C-alpha positions in Angstrom: -70.4 -21.7 -3.9 -73.8 -21.2 -2.8 -73.9 -18.9 0.2 -71.3 -20.0 2.0 -68.5 -17.4 2.6 -64.9 -18.1 1.9 -62.6 -16.9 5.1 -59.1 -16.0 4.5 -56.6 -15.3 7.6 -53.4 -15.2 8.3 -52.5 -18.6 10.7 -51.2 -17.3 14.3 -47.4 -18.4 15.0 -48.2 -21.2 17.2 -45.0 -21.2 19.2 -42.2 -19.4 20.5 -39.8 -21.2 18.0 -41.8 -20.3 14.9 -41.2 -16.7 15.9 -37.7 -16.8 17.0 -37.2 -19.0 13.5 -38.7 -15.9 11.4 -36.6 -13.2 13.2 -33.4 -14.9 11.9 -34.3 -15.3 8.8 -35.3 -11.5 8.4 -31.8 -10.7 10.3 -30.2 -13.0 7.5 -31.8 -11.4 4.8 -31.1 -8.0 6.1 -27.6 -8.8 6.7 -27.3 -10.1 3.0 -28.8 -6.9 1.5 -25.9 -5.0 3.7 -23.0 -6.8 1.5 -20.1 -8.7 2.9 -18.6 -7.9 6.0 -14.9 -5.9 5.2 -12.1 -7.2 7.5 -10.6 -3.4 7.3 -12.3 -0.3 8.8 -10.9 2.5 6.4 -11.6 6.5 6.6 -15.3 7.8 5.4 -16.6 4.7 4.6 -14.1 3.7 1.9 -14.0 0.3 1.1 -10.3 -0.3 0.3 -7.1 1.7 0.8 -5.0 2.3 -2.1 -1.1 3.6 -1.9 0.8 4.6 -4.7 4.7 3.8 -4.1 7.6 5.1 -6.4 11.1 3.6 -6.0 14.4 5.0 -6.6 14.0 8.8 -6.5 13.8 9.1 -10.1 13.8 12.8 -12.1 10.1 11.7 -13.6 8.8 11.0 -10.4 9.7 15.0 -9.5 9.1 15.8 -12.9 5.7 13.9 -13.9 4.0 12.0 -11.0 4.5 14.5 -8.1 2.8 17.3 -10.5 0.1 14.8 -11.2 -0.5 13.5 -7.6 -0.7 17.1 -6.4 -3.2 18.3 -8.9 -5.2 15.8 -7.8 -4.7 16.1 -3.9 -3.6 12.3 -4.0 -0.9 11.4 -1.4 1.9 8.8 -2.4 4.9 7.3 -0.8 8.6 7.8 -2.0 11.5 5.1 -1.8 14.6 7.0 -2.2 17.9 5.9 -2.7 21.0 7.3 -4.8 20.1 10.8 -4.2 21.3 13.6 -6.5 22.4 16.9 -4.0 20.7 18.6 -6.9 17.5 17.4 -6.1 17.3 17.4 -2.1 15.6 20.8 -1.8 12.5 19.3 -4.2 12.4 16.2 -2.2 12.1 18.6 1.5 9.1 20.2 -0.6 7.7 16.7 -1.3 7.8 16.0 1.9 6.1 19.0 2.7 3.5 18.7 1.2 2.2 15.8 2.7 3.9 12.6 0.8 5.9 10.1 2.7 9.6 9.6 2.0 11.1 6.1 2.8 14.4 4.2 3.0 15.3 2.2 -0.1 19.0 2.1 1.2 21.9 4.4 0.2 23.3 2.4 -2.6 20.5 0.4 -3.8 22.5 -3.2 -3.9 21.0 -5.8 -5.4 22.3 -9.5 -6.2 25.5 -9.4 -8.8 23.0 -11.6 -10.9 20.1 -8.7 -11.2 22.1 -6.5 -13.2 25.4 -4.8 -13.9 26.8 -3.0 -11.1 30.0 -2.1 -8.9 31.1 -5.0 -7.6 31.2 -3.2 -3.8 27.5 -2.7 -4.0 26.2 -5.8 -4.3 24.4 -7.7 -1.9 26.8 -10.7 -1.7 29.9 -8.2 -0.6 27.5 -7.1 2.6 27.1 -8.6 6.1 23.6 -8.1 8.0 25.7 -5.6 10.3 26.6 -3.3 7.3 23.6 -3.5 5.4 21.2 -2.6 8.6 24.3 0.4 9.0 23.9 1.5 5.4 20.0 1.6 6.4 20.6 3.5 9.6 22.5 6.0 7.6 20.0 6.5 5.0 17.2 7.0 8.0 19.7 10.0 9.1 19.6 11.2 5.5 15.7 11.5 5.5 15.4 12.7 8.6 17.7 15.8 7.3 15.1 15.9 4.3 11.9 15.6 6.3 12.4 16.2 9.6 11.0 12.8 10.6 12.7 10.3 12.9 10.5 6.9 11.9 10.6 5.6 8.2 9.8 2.6 6.3 11.8 0.9 4.4 11.7 -1.1 0.8 13.9 -3.6 -0.4 16.0 -3.1 -3.1 14.9 -5.3 -6.1 12.5 -6.7 -3.7 15.7 -8.9 -2.2 16.0 -9.0 1.4 19.8 -11.1 1.6 23.5 -9.4 2.7 26.1 -12.0 2.1 23.8 -14.8 1.0 21.8 -14.7 4.5 18.3 -13.4 5.0 18.0 -9.8 7.2 14.6 -9.3 7.9 14.6 -10.9 11.2 17.7 -8.7 12.3 16.2 -5.6 10.9 13.1 -6.2 12.7 14.9 -6.6 15.9 16.7 -3.5 15.0 13.6 -1.4 15.3 15.5 0.9 12.4 12.0 0.8 10.3 8.5 1.3 10.7 7.8 -1.4 8.0 9.2 -3.0 4.8 7.5 -3.4 1.6 8.0 -5.9 -0.8 7.5 -6.8 -4.6 5.1 -9.4 -4.8 1.4 -10.2 -3.6 -1.4 -12.5 -3.9 -5.1 -11.8 -4.8 -5.7 -13.0 -1.0 -3.9 -10.1 0.2 -6.6 -7.8 -0.9 -9.1 -8.8 1.6 -6.5 -9.6 4.7 -6.7 -8.1 7.9 -4.4 -5.1 7.5 -4.2 -5.2 11.2 -2.6 -8.8 11.2 -0.4 -8.5 8.4 3.4 -9.1 9.4 4.9 -5.4 9.2 7.9 -6.8 7.8 6.6 -8.1 4.6 4.2 -5.8 3.4 2.9 -7.3 -0.1 2.9 -4.7 -3.4 2.1 -5.0 -6.9 4.6 -4.2 -9.8 3.5 -3.4 -13.2 4.8 -4.3 -16.7 5.8 -1.0 -18.5 2.9 -1.8 -21.2 0.4 -1.5 -18.4 -2.6 0.4 -19.4 -4.7 2.9 -17.4 -7.5 0.3 -17.7 -5.4 -2.5 -15.9 -3.9 -0.5 -13.2 -8.0 0.6 -12.1 -8.8 -3.1 -12.5 -6.1 -4.1 -10.2 -7.5 -1.4 -7.5 -11.5 -2.3 -8.0 -10.3 -6.2 -6.9 -9.0 -4.4 -3.8 -12.3 -2.5 -3.7 -13.7 -6.2 -3.6 -11.8 -7.5 -1.1 -12.2 -4.5 1.4 -8.3 -4.6 2.1 -5.4 -2.7 1.1 -3.3 -2.6 -2.0 0.2 -1.0 -2.6 0.9 -0.2 -6.2 5.3 -0.1 -7.1 6.0 2.4 -9.8 9.6 3.1 -10.9 9.9 5.7 -13.6 6.7 7.4 -14.9 6.9 8.4 -18.8 10.4 7.4 -18.8 13.5 5.9 -17.2 13.8 2.1 -15.4 10.8 0.0 -15.2 8.4 3.0 -16.7 5.1 3.1 -17.0 3.4 5.3 -19.2 2.1 8.9 -18.2 -1.1 8.4 -19.7 -1.8 5.0 -18.0 -0.8 6.9 -14.7 -2.8 9.6 -15.8 -5.9 7.3 -16.1 -5.5 5.5 -12.3 -5.1 9.2 -10.6 -8.1 10.3 -12.6 -10.1 7.4 -11.6 -8.9 7.3 -7.8 -10.3 11.2 -7.0 -13.2 10.2 -8.8 -13.9 7.2 -6.6 -12.6 8.9 -2.8 -16.3 7.2 -1.9 -14.8 3.7 -2.7 -11.0 4.5 -2.0 -8.7 5.8 0.8 -5.5 6.9 -1.3 -2.9 7.4 1.5 0.4 6.8 2.5 2.4 3.4 3.4 3.0 4.7 6.9 -1.0 6.2 7.1 -2.5 3.1 6.0 -0.9 0.8 8.3 -1.0 3.2 11.3 -4.8 3.5 10.9 -4.9 -0.2 10.7 -3.1 -0.5 14.1 -3.2 2.7 15.8 -2.0 0.9 18.9 1.2 0.4 17.2 2.0 3.7 16.1 4.1 6.5 17.5 4.2 10.2 16.8 6.1 11.2 14.4 8.1 14.8 14.7 
């Protein structure tokens, strides 16, 4: 090379356009590193909200589910129907611990084809008006137990008909309940903006009796990935109707308690109120 020196120097940015392009590229790279934007803003930086719901006021919920929840400091929502008088003090204590009690009608009427039932208490025997009156009376009972004047609702058997007609719009107009939880869900629901979800059609995920703890946790992880809300639906815990095993249930609670940074486990009413605080009214 002889005595010639080779000088390496960065070429100057020749125009404002190049500078703007570089700035945009850096901004894009930083946004990718930060991860995808979430559709919801959950407390404590959690990436998802998880709601555990339990239907039908079953003894196994009082004996197994609630002690396990309390041991982990987790709150849940209980849809009560066919209440036993002997259990009322216990349900009052459950509400006092911060769990949500919600409406599941008085008699849990489903269609006649669902299971054998007293013919007076199948949905074909109701009108929309008579079913709404039953929901109203169930609210009175709930208020006598928990002292609150607003309650959510879950459709018995996931069915929303009375006398063959859908009653959800009439229920919406009545103002009797703050939301209606169903029994079906799509994967897309796990990333939905909760403030925009129809309160009369809250999706929920039910599970087969042989579900494992790992499968329950995997479902919650989908909500974490989506940044949304997932509502899990249980009946019996460790026995009774449509049960999940106490072991699978315990594994799920262990995971939720250990991952409070990822998931906010709360009641359904609190999750909905947080997502859309402008629609939340104070509860007495």
